[in-house]
C-alpha angles and dihedrals in degrees: 000000000000089000090049092052093048090051091049093050091050092048094051091045086061091046091050089058102039103024092237142036103083092121093043090056102036105039097057091045094045090048089064091070105013134055116256090241086065102036100048099049090044094053091042092054092048092044090052090053093046092047093052090051095046094041094051091055092054101030095136093057096055116112102221093183090066092044091054090051095050102040103071094052090041092056092050090049090049091056091051092046094048091051090050092049091056098041107034123081116256101238098063089047090053091050091049091046091050093050093045092049094049094048091053090045095052090047089056095045095051095038095241094168118152120230135213131053119290124225115252088242087078088070089083098058090036091053094046092048094043095047093043095046091044093055096038101038104014088237110098097141102093097067091045094046093046090052096044095046088052091050105038127052102194114081092210090053091050091050095048093044092049092048094053092042091054091044093055096036090044091051089055091049091048088056090052091049091048091054089048091052095242094126097051098078110113092218091057093048091051091048090051093051092047092043095060093078098050088043091055093044092048092050092047095050092042091054089052091054093043094084094049102054134060120245091236093053093048093048089055092051090049090047092055091050091049093051090050091048092050092048091051090053091053088050091052092051091047093052 
């Protein structure tokens, strides 16, 4: 449990700086010592709480037009992802999670960020991918962030929009997990209660660092952590 709490604090420290990435950091590391049926619902519940807090502090900056475009596809994707989490064997999911994490990490390290504004029609595949990956892997932020950063220019608007999107989408996924019985495990409920403090501390310290580091530099640090996390998942599967 101490290891779980340290991982959560580190993950939310990263989210406090960048505005996203808590699931990308925490789920692969938690999966090294915990089953996915524990790690993913735990991070989802904490992400939902963090998103409500962050969204409420920047409510006026949220772009609700983009949220309304992404949510329907995100909910459909979440249903597909939740079904896959319950029905697919664990090992292929770990391999897919490791590969997905490393790809995102290398994109951050080498600065492979696309440019130009996307059409709103891309909200459908972005929502399906984000909702599905969020339910299956606990890491649905990359498709959403890629779409929003290609649609919105202001960083504060992106952050507020993403926070409310994850709060609403995460609430829907929490409902699915509740119906599936994934949130009823006493160990998970205890971990959630204990994880609120390191989550809050991580967000607070991350927000302090946010003003002292460039976005490009932080993305590269996050990228290196993601590549390491993905490699450790591959090692776990191999052994």
